[in-house]
C-alpha positions as CSV (number, residue, x, y, z in Angstrom):
1,X,17.3,-6.5,13.8
2,X,13.7,-5.4,14.5
3,X,10.0,-5.8,13.8
4,X,7.6,-3.2,14.8
5,X,6.2,-3.6,18.3
6,X,3.3,-1.3,17.5
7,X,-0.2,-2.9,17.2
8,X,-0.7,-4.4,13.7
9,X,-2.5,-1.9,11.5
10,X,-5.2,-2.7,8.9
11,X,-6.0,-0.2,6.2
12,X,-9.5,1.2,6.3
13,X,-9.6,1.9,2.6
14,X,-11.7,-1.4,2.5
15,X,-14.6,0.8,3.8
16,X,-16.3,3.7,2.1
17,X,-15.0,7.0,3.5
18,X,-16.0,10.1,1.6
19,X,-17.2,12.0,4.7
20,X,-16.1,12.1,8.3
21,X,-19.3,10.4,9.3
22,X,-18.5,7.5,6.9
23,X,-15.1,7.2,8.4
24,X,-16.4,7.1,12.0
25,X,-19.2,4.6,10.9
26,X,-16.5,2.3,9.6
27,X,-14.6,2.5,12.8
28,X,-17.7,1.7,14.8
29,X,-19.1,-1.0,12.6
30,X,-16.0,-2.8,11.3
31,X,-12.7,-1.8,13.0
32,X,-13.8,-2.0,16.6
33,X,-15.6,-5.3,16.2
34,X,-12.6,-6.7,14.3
35,X,-10.3,-5.7,17.2
36,X,-12.6,-7.4,19.7
37,X,-12.7,-10.6,17.6
38,X,-8.9,-10.4,16.9
39,X,-8.3,-10.3,20.7
40,X,-5.2,-8.1,20.4
41,X,-4.6,-4.3,20.2
42,X,-5.2,-3.1,16.6
43,X,-4.3,0.1,14.8
44,X,-6.6,1.8,12.3
45,X,-4.6,2.6,9.2
46,X,-7.0,5.4,8.2
47,X,-7.8,6.3,4.6
48,X,-8.9,9.9,4.7
49,X,-9.9,11.1,1.2
50,X,-9.3,14.7,0.3
51,X,-13.0,15.4,0.9
52,X,-12.6,14.3,4.6
53,X,-9.4,16.3,5.0
54,X,-11.2,19.4,3.6
55,X,-14.2,18.7,5.9
56,X,-11.9,18.7,8.9
57,X,-10.1,21.9,7.8
58,X,-13.5,23.7,7.5
59,X,-14.6,22.6,10.9
60,X,-11.8,22.0,13.3
61,X,-14.0,20.1,15.7
62,X,-14.0,17.3,13.2
63,X,-10.4,16.3,14.1
64,X,-11.3,16.1,17.8
65,X,-14.4,14.0,16.9
66,X,-12.2,11.6,14.9
67,X,-9.6,11.4,17.8
68,X,-12.5,10.7,20.3
69,X,-13.9,8.0,18.0
70,X,-10.6,6.2,18.0
71,X,-10.1,6.6,21.7
72,X,-13.6,5.4,22.5
73,X,-12.8,2.1,20.8
74,X,-9.3,1.8,22.2
75,X,-7.9,2.1,18.7
76,X,-4.6,3.8,17.8
77,X,-3.6,5.4,14.5
78,X,0.0,5.9,13.5
79,X,-0.3,5.6,9.7
80,X,-2.5,7.0,7.0
81,X,-3.2,5.8,3.5
82,X,-2.8,9.1,1.6
83,X,-2.7,7.3,-1.8
84,X,-6.4,7.5,-3.0
85,X,-7.2,11.2,-3.2
86,X,-10.8,10.8,-4.3
87,X,-13.6,8.2,-4.0
88,X,-11.9,4.8,-3.7
89,X,-15.3,3.1,-3.8
90,X,-16.8,4.7,-6.9
91,X,-18.1,2.3,-9.6
92,X,-14.9,2.8,-11.5
93,X,-11.6,3.7,-9.9
94,X,-9.0,2.0,-12.1
95,X,-6.2,4.4,-13.2
96,X,-7.9,7.4,-11.6
97,X,-6.5,6.3,-8.2
98,X,-3.1,7.7,-9.3
99,X,-4.6,11.2,-9.9
100,X,-3.5,13.8,-8.9
101,X,0.1,12.8,-9.3
102,X,3.2,14.1,-7.6
103,X,3.8,16.8,-10.3
104,X,0.7,18.7,-9.0
105,X,0.2,21.2,-6.2
106,X,-3.0,19.3,-5.3
107,X,-1.0,16.2,-4.3
108,X,1.4,18.2,-2.2
109,X,-1.3,20.1,-0.4
110,X,-3.4,17.0,0.3
111,X,-0.3,15.2,1.7
112,X,0.9,17.9,4.1
113,X,-2.7,18.4,5.3
114,X,-2.9,14.6,5.9
115,X,0.4,14.8,7.8
116,X,-1.0,17.6,10.1
117,X,-4.0,15.4,10.8
118,X,-1.9,12.4,11.6
119,X,0.4,14.4,13.9
120,X,-2.7,15.1,16.0
121,X,-3.9,11.5,16.1
122,X,-0.6,9.7,16.7
123,X,0.1,8.3,20.2
124,X,2.8,10.0,22.2
125,X,6.2,8.5,21.5
126,X,5.5,7.1,18.1
127,X,6.4,8.2,14.6
128,X,3.9,8.5,11.7
129,X,3.8,7.4,8.1
130,X,1.8,8.3,5.0
131,X,1.7,6.0,2.0
132,X,1.4,7.7,-1.3
133,X,1.3,7.2,-5.1
134,X,4.4,6.1,-6.9
135,X,4.7,9.6,-8.6
136,X,2.1,8.7,-11.2
137,X,0.9,6.1,-13.7
138,X,3.0,5.4,-16.8
139,X,-0.1,5.0,-19.1
140,X,-1.4,8.5,-18.3
141,X,0.1,11.6,-20.2
142,X,2.8,13.6,-18.4
143,X,4.6,16.8,-19.3
144,X,8.3,16.7,-20.3
145,X,9.4,18.1,-16.9
146,X,7.2,15.6,-14.9
147,X,10.1,14.1,-12.8
148,X,11.5,17.6,-12.1
149,X,8.1,18.7,-10.8
150,X,7.8,15.6,-8.7
151,X,11.2,16.2,-7.2
152,X,10.4,19.8,-6.5
153,X,7.2,18.9,-4.7
154,X,8.8,16.1,-2.7
155,X,11.6,18.5,-1.6
156,X,8.9,21.0,-0.5
157,X,7.1,18.3,1.4
158,X,10.2,17.2,3.2
159,X,10.7,20.8,4.4
160,X,7.1,21.1,5.5
161,X,7.4,17.8,7.4
162,X,10.5,19.1,9.0
163,X,8.7,22.2,10.1
164,X,5.8,20.1,11.4
165,X,8.4,18.2,13.5
166,X,9.7,21.5,14.9
167,X,6.2,22.7,15.7
168,X,4.8,19.5,17.2
169,X,7.7,17.3,18.1
170,X,6.1,14.6,15.9
171,X,8.0,12.9,13.1
172,X,5.8,12.0,10.1
173,X,7.5,10.2,7.2
174,X,6.3,9.9,3.6
175,X,6.2,6.3,2.1
176,X,6.2,6.3,-1.7
177,X,4.6,3.0,-2.8
178,X,6.0,1.4,-6.0
179,X,3.2,-0.3,-8.0
180,X,3.0,-2.2,-11.3
181,X,3.0,0.0,-14.4
182,X,3.5,3.1,-12.4
183,X,6.4,5.6,-12.8
184,X,8.0,3.8,-9.9
185,X,7.3,0.1,-10.2
186,X,10.5,-1.9,-9.9
187,X,13.3,-1.8,-7.3
188,X,15.7,-0.5,-10.0
189,X,13.4,2.4,-10.9
190,X,12.9,3.2,-7.2
191,X,16.6,3.2,-6.5
192,X,17.4,5.3,-9.6
193,X,14.7,7.9,-8.7
194,X,15.9,8.3,-5.1
195,X,19.4,8.8,-6.5
196,X,18.1,11.8,-8.5
197,X,16.0,13.0,-5.5
198,X,19.0,12.9,-3.2
199,X,21.3,14.5,-5.7
200,X,18.9,17.5,-6.0
201,X,18.5,17.5,-2.2
202,X,22.2,17.6,-1.7
203,X,22.6,20.5,-4.1
204,X,19.9,22.5,-2.1
205,X,21.2,21.6,1.3
206,X,18.3,19.3,2.1
207,X,19.9,15.9,2.1
208,X,19.4,15.2,5.8
209,X,15.8,16.5,5.7
210,X,14.9,14.2,2.8
211,X,16.7,11.2,4.3
212,X,14.7,11.7,7.5
213,X,11.2,12.2,5.9
214,X,11.1,10.5,2.5
215,X,11.1,6.8,1.9
216,X,9.0,4.0,0.5
217,X,6.0,1.9,1.3
218,X,6.9,-1.7,0.4
219,X,3.8,-3.4,-0.8
220,X,4.7,-7.1,-1.0
221,X,2.0,-7.9,-3.5
222,X,3.3,-5.3,-6.0
223,X,6.9,-6.5,-6.1
224,X,5.7,-10.1,-6.2
225,X,3.6,-9.3,-9.3
226,X,6.8,-7.9,-10.9
227,X,8.4,-11.4,-10.3
228,X,11.1,-9.7,-8.1
229,X,13.0,-11.5,-5.4
230,X,11.3,-9.6,-2.6
231,X,14.0,-10.4,0.0
232,X,16.8,-9.2,-2.3
233,X,14.7,-6.2,-3.2
234,X,14.4,-5.2,0.4
235,X,18.1,-5.7,0.9
236,X,18.9,-3.5,-2.1
237,X,16.7,-0.7,-0.9
238,X,18.5,-0.8,2.4
239,X,21.9,-0.8,0.8
240,X,20.9,2.2,-1.2
241,X,19.9,3.9,2.1
242,X,16.3,4.2,1.1
243,X,14.2,3.9,4.2
244,X,11.2,1.5,4.2
245,X,8.8,3.6,6.3
246,X,5.8,1.2,5.9
247,X,5.2,-2.4,4.7
248,X,1.9,-3.4,3.2
249,X,1.3,-7.0,4.1
250,X,-0.4,-8.2,1.0
251,X,-0.6,-11.2,-1.4
252,X,-1.3,-11.4,-5.2
253,X,-2.8,-14.1,-7.3
254,X,-0.6,-16.7,-9.1
255,X,-1.5,-19.0,-12.0
256,X,1.1,-21.6,-12.9
257,X,1.4,-23.3,-16.4
258,X,-1.6,-21.5,-17.9
259,X,-1.6,-23.6,-21.1
260,X,-2.4,-26.7,-19.1
261,X,-4.5,-25.1,-16.4
262,X,-7.8,-24.2,-18.1
263,X,-9.7,-24.6,-14.8
264,X,-7.5,-21.9,-13.2
265,X,-7.9,-19.6,-16.2
266,X,-11.7,-20.0,-15.9
267,X,-11.5,-19.2,-12.2
268,X,-9.3,-16.2,-12.9
269,X,-11.9,-14.8,-15.3
270,X,-14.3,-14.5,-12.3
271,X,-11.9,-12.0,-10.7
272,X,-12.5,-9.5,-13.6
273,X,-14.4,-6.6,-12.0
274,X,-15.0,-3.0,-13.0
275,X,-13.8,-1.0,-10.0
276,X,-10.0,-1.5,-9.5
277,X,-7.1,-2.0,-11.8
278,X,-5.6,-5.5,-11.9
279,X,-2.3,-5.5,-13.8
280,X,-1.3,-8.9,-15.1
281,X,2.3,-10.0,-15.6
282,X,3.5,-13.2,-17.2
283,X,7.0,-14.8,-17.1
284,X,7.7,-16.6,-20.4
285,X,9.6,-19.8,-20.9
286,X,12.5,-17.6,-21.9
287,X,12.2,-15.5,-18.6
288,X,10.9,-12.5,-20.4
289,X,8.3,-10.5,-18.5
290,X,5.0,-9.5,-20.3
291,X,2.6,-7.0,-18.8
292,X,-1.0,-6.0,-19.4
293,X,-2.6,-3.0,-17.9
294,X,-5.8,-4.8,-16.7
295,X,-7.0,-8.3,-16.4
296,X,-9.9,-9.1,-18.8
297,X,-12.0,-12.1,-19.5
298,X,-10.7,-12.6,-23.0
299,X,-7.1,-12.6,-21.8
300,X,-7.9,-15.1,-19.0
301,X,-10.0,-17.4,-21.2
302,X,-8.4,-17.1,-24.7
303,X,-4.9,-15.6,-24.1
304,X,-2.5,-15.0,-27.0
305,X,0.2,-17.6,-27.4
306,X,2.9,-15.8,-25.6
307,X,0.7,-15.5,-22.5
308,X,-0.8,-19.0,-22.9
309,X,2.6,-20.7,-23.0
310,X,4.2,-18.7,-20.2
311,X,5.6,-20.3,-17.1
312,X,3.4,-18.3,-14.7
313,X,1.0,-15.4,-14.4
314,X,0.7,-13.0,-11.5
315,X,-2.1,-10.6,-11.0
316,X,-2.3,-7.4,-9.0
317,X,-5.4,-8.4,-7.1
318,X,-5.0,-8.2,-3.4
319,X,-6.3,-11.5,-1.9
320,X,-6.6,-12.5,1.8
321,X,-3.1,-12.8,3.3
322,X,-4.0,-16.0,5.1
323,X,-4.8,-17.8,1.8
324,X,-2.3,-20.2,0.2
325,X,-4.7,-20.8,-2.6
326,X,-8.1,-19.8,-3.9
327,X,-9.5,-22.8,-5.6
328,X,-7.1,-23.8,-8.4
329,X,-5.3,-20.4,-8.2
330,X,-2.3,-20.0,-5.9
331,X,-1.2,-16.9,-4.0
332,X,2.2,-15.2,-3.3
333,X,2.0,-15.9,0.4
334,X,5.5,-17.5,0.3
335,X,6.8,-14.2,-0.9
336,X,5.1,-12.5,2.0
337,X,6.9,-14.7,4.5
338,X,10.3,-14.0,2.8
339,X,9.6,-10.3,2.7
340,X,8.8,-10.1,6.4
341,X,11.9,-12.1,7.3
342,X,14.0,-9.6,5.3
343,X,12.2,-6.7,7.1
344,X,13.1,-8.3,10.4
345,X,16.8,-8.0,9.4
346,X,16.6,-4.2,9.1
347,X,18.1,-2.1,11.9
348,X,14.9,-0.2,12.3
349,X,11.2,-1.2,12.4
350,X,8.9,-0.1,9.5
351,X,5.2,0.2,10.2
352,X,3.3,-3.0,9.4
353,X,-0.2,-2.9,7.8
354,X,-2.5,-5.4,6.3
355,X,-4.0,-3.9,3.2
356,X,-6.6,-6.2,1.5
357,X,-8.9,-3.5,0.1
358,X,-10.6,-5.9,-2.3
359,X,-12.9,-7.9,0.0
360,X,-16.0,-6.4,-1.5
361,X,-15.0,-7.2,-5.1
362,X,-13.8,-10.8,-4.6
363,X,-15.8,-13.4,-6.5
364,X,-18.7,-14.5,-4.4
365,X,-17.4,-17.9,-3.4
366,X,-14.3,-16.3,-1.9
367,X,-16.2,-13.7,0.2
368,X,-17.1,-14.0,3.8
369,X,-18.4,-11.6,6.4
370,X,-16.0,-8.7,6.4
371,X,-15.2,-8.7,10.1
372,X,-14.5,-12.5,10.0
373,X,-12.3,-12.1,6.9
374,X,-10.3,-9.2,8.4
375,X,-9.9,-11.1,11.7
376,X,-8.5,-14.2,9.9
377,X,-6.0,-12.1,8.0
378,X,-4.9,-10.4,11.2
379,X,-4.6,-13.6,13.1
380,X,-2.5,-15.1,10.3
381,X,-0.3,-12.1,10.3
382,X,0.2,-12.2,14.1
383,X,1.3,-15.8,13.7
384,X,3.8,-15.0,11.1
385,X,5.3,-12.2,13.1
386,X,5.4,-14.4,16.2
387,X,7.2,-17.1,14.4
388,X,9.8,-14.6,13.1
389,X,10.3,-13.1,16.6
390,X,10.8,-16.6,18.0
391,X,13.4,-17.5,15.3
392,X,15.3,-14.3,16.1
């Protein structure tokens, strides 16, 4: 039984980062002050867009500059968010965050380049992780051999990561992140895909390499939105020998009894915003699950009967992990507690990262100075982990 003893990571995708200078600015202006206010060691879970990776490939001094920037603030980095390839802070991100998908050479190249960067940034004696897209987005067009192409690229990545280990002595693991309405969204789909991946790996003599280097990023918000039993989900992944390489410590929005909670639906309408995708799931009185690609004001304010009369709605909108509620809306914080308790029962220690990238798009009444908000999340996370360690 284990919980990671590494410093808690927080994901820097909450800050703009299209250039190396922007990444370093975020570390100076937000990450370092947050660590001082937090009062404990902190890891920077860097988001390095492809444009930043390309900048550092063109000028190799850039990587040294980034390493020096981290060191100057006593920050460590053992995990990268290699999910958003492009501008995660453009006016409209939505479904474009899943592009390029894992059927493309662009995704493979970006990921191995990110792994090489991480291998240079990681502290001695640690392993690294890269979170990535759940193959692609179901609503976007895919060619007939999409899954075969994804498997081919993942097998290639596993071999490249194995070579990187031989060259550097550093282990970097991929963490595929299931997400609502993506090609991998549920625990069942994830287990089924890994069965296919491992079968192909076995046939090509790559089973051990894949087992070592390819696993999942368990984002608690995502599985909560799916109305999954998160503790059982984690146990099932473990039983299927799918390694959880990274856990995103996240919470989603909940709205209970929408038919009799007009105030909560009115509040939810204020969470509609143009940048990110906010998938909405509803559990009906008959325990059917309904899903809508993106939250909208009409759906919140005047939902169709099957949504209106549902037991509960859950929305893929990452909200502060210390919040039990936001006005009349609830959060899935109880699921977060159950998930972390299940992670603590594993016989290895996944990386732990707070990933509330939505601070800047929260409705105004829920916003607070970013450093203060991040600090409160990290303190709450530290308390949860301390409680779990004391119980064990």
